C-alpha positions as CSV (number, residue, x, y, z in Angstrom):
1,X,29.6,13.5,-33.1
2,X,27.3,14.5,-30.3
3,X,25.1,11.5,-30.9
4,X,28.1,9.2,-30.6
5,X,29.1,10.7,-27.3
6,X,25.5,10.8,-26.0
7,X,25.0,7.1,-26.8
8,X,28.1,6.1,-24.9
9,X,28.2,4.9,-21.3
10,X,28.6,7.7,-18.8
11,X,31.8,6.2,-17.5
12,X,33.3,6.5,-21.0
13,X,32.3,10.0,-21.9
14,X,35.2,11.6,-20.0
15,X,37.7,9.7,-22.0
16,X,36.0,10.8,-25.3
17,X,36.0,14.5,-24.5
18,X,39.5,14.9,-25.8
19,X,38.5,13.6,-29.2
20,X,37.7,16.4,-31.7
21,X,36.3,14.3,-34.6
22,X,34.1,11.3,-35.1
23,X,37.1,9.4,-36.5
24,X,39.0,10.2,-33.3
25,X,36.1,8.8,-31.2
26,X,36.0,5.6,-33.2
27,X,39.8,5.2,-32.8
28,X,39.6,5.7,-29.0
29,X,36.8,3.1,-28.8
30,X,38.6,0.7,-31.1
31,X,41.8,0.9,-29.0
32,X,39.8,0.2,-25.9
33,X,37.5,-2.6,-27.0
34,X,39.1,-4.5,-30.0
35,X,41.1,-7.5,-29.0
36,X,43.6,-8.8,-31.6
37,X,43.9,-12.3,-30.1
38,X,44.5,-15.3,-32.3
39,X,43.4,-17.6,-29.4
40,X,40.2,-15.7,-29.0
41,X,39.5,-15.8,-32.7
42,X,40.2,-19.6,-32.8
43,X,37.8,-20.2,-29.9
44,X,35.1,-18.2,-31.5
45,X,35.5,-20.0,-34.8
46,X,35.4,-23.4,-33.0
47,X,32.2,-22.4,-31.2
48,X,30.5,-21.2,-34.4
49,X,31.5,-24.3,-36.2
50,X,29.7,-26.5,-33.7
51,X,26.4,-24.5,-33.9
52,X,24.0,-26.3,-36.2
53,X,20.3,-26.0,-36.6
54,X,20.0,-29.6,-38.0
55,X,16.4,-30.6,-38.2
56,X,15.1,-28.3,-35.5
57,X,12.7,-25.5,-36.3
58,X,13.9,-21.9,-35.8
59,X,11.9,-21.7,-32.5
60,X,13.5,-24.9,-31.2
61,X,16.9,-23.8,-32.2
62,X,16.7,-20.6,-30.2
């Protein structure tokens, strides 16, 4: 649990001090960062659909 808190941004640590378990920390972080947005998901799916390597080498693709 200490490793999770220590690897978190300094500005977030204060909000995690109330969490007593690793599961509670994950729940706090999920509530803060996870976005359940159908529009966002749709946009991301469209963007990933367009990405194609085609006949480029890996270096050219990146």
